[in-house]
N, C-alpha and C positions, 0 to 999 in steps of 0.2 A: 518346339521352343516357346512358339508364339503364344500357344494355347498357356502355356504356366504364366506368364509375364500378366496375359490380362487377368487372371487368376488373382495374381498377386497385387496389381491395381484395383481390381475389387473389392479385396480385404483391406488394401489401407484404405481405400474411400470411406469403406463402412465404419472402420473405426475412429475415422476422422468427425464422424455422423454422430457417431456417440460420445465420443468425449465434448463436440460442442454442445450438445442436449444435456449434458451431465452440469452445466454451469447455472447456478440460481436467475430465474426471469427478476429483473426488477419490479417489484410492486406497481402498477398500475395507480395514477392518479383518479383522484376523483371525479375531475373534471379535465376538459383538454381547453386550453389556450383560448380565450371567446367566444365560449359555447352558450352562455347564457347561465351559468350557474350562479345561485344567488353568493352574498359574499361572506356568511359564513361558511359555505364550502370551500369556496376561494380560497379564504386565510387559514382554515385547519390546515392546508397546506399546498401554499404556491407553485406554480411551478415558476420556475426560475427563468428572467427573462420575458414575462408575459406582461401584457399590459391590456387585461381584459377589457377596458372601457377605451382604450386608445385615448387616454389624455395626454398621456405624455410621461405618466408615471407609472413605474411598473408596482405589480401585484405586491410582491415583497415589501416597496415602498408604502403603499397604502394601508397594508396590513401591519405594520411597524417592524416587521419583522428586519429590516434592514436600518432600526435606528432613524426613519427620514423624520426630519422636525424643524418649526420653522419657528426662531426665537424672537419673544417679544419683550420689549422693556417693561419695565414694574415702574410706578412715581415711587414706590418704596423700598424696591430691592433690583437694581439696576442688572442683577446677574439673575433675573426670573426668568425663565423659559416658560411655553407652552407647548407640546409637542400633540400633532393633530396626527390622527391614525385612528383605522377601523379597530384596533384590536382594542379590547378593555377599553372603548369610552363607551359612559353610560348617558352624556348630554345630546347627543343626535344629531344629527348631519349638518346641522348650521357649524360645529367644530368638530366634526371627524372627516376622516376622509374613507371613500368609499370604492372599491376597486371594481365595482359595476355603475357609477355614475361617473361622467364627466366630471373635475373641479378644477376653479381657478379661483386664484386668488386676487381682490382688487382691492385698490388701495386707493380710498377717499380724502381729498383735502380740500374740505371747505372752507369759506369766505373764512370765517373764524378762528382757522387750524393754526397757531403761532408760527407754522412752518411754511405758511400761505405767504407767498412776496408777488403775488399780483392784486392783493386785494388788501386796503388799507387799515389799520388796526383795529379793532373794536366792531370793523364790520359785519354783520347778523348777515347770517348766509340764508341765502332760498331754498335750498335744496330740500327736499321733501326728506319726512324719515323712510319712507320706502320710494326708495329711488330705483328699484328693479321689477321689471315684469316677471311673473311670475316665471321660474325659468325649469321645472320641471312638470312638465305632463303631457298632452297630447297634443296633435299638430291641431292648425297651423299657428298656435301662437306661442310654443314655448321651444326649447332648446335641448330639454335632458341635462341640465347643467346644475351642477351645485356651486354657490357662489360664496366664497369665506371672505367677509368687508372689513378691512383692518383700516386703524387710524395710521395714517402717516407718522404721526408722533411714535407710535407704537413699533414700528419696524426698524430693529437694529443689525437684521439679520435675516437673509434668504437663505436657504441653501437647501437644495437637491440635485445629487447630479451635478452636470455641468451648466443648467440654467433653472429658471425656476417660473413656473407658468402662472407670473402675476402681470399684471396692469395697472394704472396709475391714472384715476381720472380729476383733474383740480378746478374745483370754480374759479372762474378767472372773471373778476367785479371791471373787466375794462369793458368800456362801449367804444372803442376807437371806430371800430367798423360797424356798423349799424345794420349791416344785412348778413353778418358771419354769427349763428346760435351756438354753433360750435366746433371743433375741429381734433382730428385725432393723425395722429402717424399709424399708417396702414400697414397689417402686417401680423403676426402670430404673438402672443402674450410670451413676454421677457420685462425683465426691468427695464428696458429701453424705451418700451413701449407706453406713451402715453397720450392724451388726450385731453381737453379743455370743452367746459360750459361754460358760457358766457352767459347766467344767468340775469344780469339787469341787462342789456342787449332785449334780451326773450320778455323780460317782463315791460321794459319799453317798447316794446314792440305790440305787446295785448294792448298794456296801457292806451296807446295812439289808436288801436283797430277798433277799440270800443267806447272809444269818447264819445258820450252822447248819443250812442247807439244800444238797441238788444241785441246783446250778444249769447252766440248760438254755437253752440259744437254739432257738427254732423255726425251722426252716426252710421255705423257701415252698412244698416237696411236700408238706406236713403232717408230716413226721419231726423231730424234735430230736436237738440234741446237748451235750454236756455239755461245758461251759464254766468257764472261772475266772472271780472277779473282775475280774482286769483286764484280760482277751477282751472284756469284756461292756460294760466303764468306756469303752475305746478304743472298739469299735465304737461306742457310744451319743454319744460324743465326736465321731467321725465322721458318723454320723448328724447329730445336731443341726448340725454344720457345717454341713454340706451341704442341710438344709431349711432353714435361714436365708440362706444364700447364694440357694437357689430363690426368696424370698421379694423378693431385690434383683433377680431377672434374670424378672420376671413370672409365674414357674410357679404352676400351679395358679387351674384357671379354674373348678375345685368351688367358688364360696363361698357359704356360708349363715352367714345372721346368726349363729348359734347357735356357729359354729364358725371362722367366719371362713375365710381364703382357704387353708383345710385341707380333707383326708378325713377320714373320720370316722373314730375307732378301731377297726383291726381290718383295715383295707382290705388293709394290705401296700403303701400307696404312702410314697414317700419323703416327700412332705409329709401322710401321717399325724398327727393334734394330738396324741396321746403316744405314745413308747413304753411299751409296755404290760407289764408283770410281775407275774405273776398268782402267788400262791402256794397248793398244796392239800398238806396232809400236811406230809410233811419237804422236797420238792421247790419249787423257782421256776422260771416257765418265763416268758421274756422275750422279747417279739419287737420286731427291731428291722431296719424297712424298710430297702431298701437300691435300690429299682426306681422308678423315673422312672414311670408309665403313660402312656400314647399322647395321651390331654387334655391332659395337663401338657407334654408335651413340644410339642407342638403351640402352647401357649400363651406357651413359651419365646420372650424376646424382649431385643434387648439397646438396642431404641430406641424 
C-alpha cells in the first residue's frame, strides 16, 4: 500500500513539473538595471522602475516613455512647452535627458532678472557667461553631471513624479555682510533648495585686496600668475557659485563643527571654507580653488 502511494506522488510531481515548463518564458531584456549599457540600448526597452544613473529620474522618464516634461513659458505663447527627453532628441545633452548621465535642472536668477528682488532695477549682472566648472569628465575635477540651465522667468511649472531635481541660485546685490560671499540651503535638489552669490561683496573684496598691489593667482602646482581685478573677481564668483551649488548636492563629507560642511582654508578644495587673498609688501596673492577632491565626489548625490 505504501509503495503504491509513493508512486502516485512521484507521478503527480512529474506532471506538475511538466505543466510548469510548458508556460512561455518572458523575453530577457537587453540589459539589467545599472549594468552600464548605453542610452540607446536602455531606451530601446527600458526596465520598469529602473534608474540606471541614480539621479532620481527613472529610465522610463528619461527616455520619454512616461511622458516626462518640464513646462517653460514663451514670450509669445504662454501655452508653449518644451519636453526634455532622450528619445528623439536631436539637439544634444544640453537639452536632453540621458539615462546614463546624472541630470540636474538649475534655475539662475541674475541681477538683471525682473524677478530678482534682491537687486535694484537695471543693475547689471556680474555673473560670467560660463558659470559652471566642467561637470562631465574624469576625476578629480568633475562630477559626471549634466546641468540644464533655465532662466527663472521661463519656469511656469516643474513636474515629474513627486518632486523635481532642481535648485535655484540667485545673484544677490547686498553688501550688508562683507565677509559672506555666498550661502545656500544645504540639502538635496528640490524646488525648495536655493542659494545666493553676493557678487558685489566679491567684487569689493578683490578690488580692496588688489588696490595699489600687483595681483597674482596661486596655481595648484605652486606657481603664481599675474591676474587682473576683473579676472580674479570673475573666478571668485564662479568658485562661490559652484561652492554653494555643491552644498545643494550633498558634497563635502569633511564635516567639522568649527567649519561646517567645508574643508579648512588652504586645502585647495572647491569647498574650502574661504577664498584666501594674502598681501605681502607690494603684492597680493589669491588662492581660488576649482577642484572637487575624491571624498567630495564620492559624497555627491541628487537624492
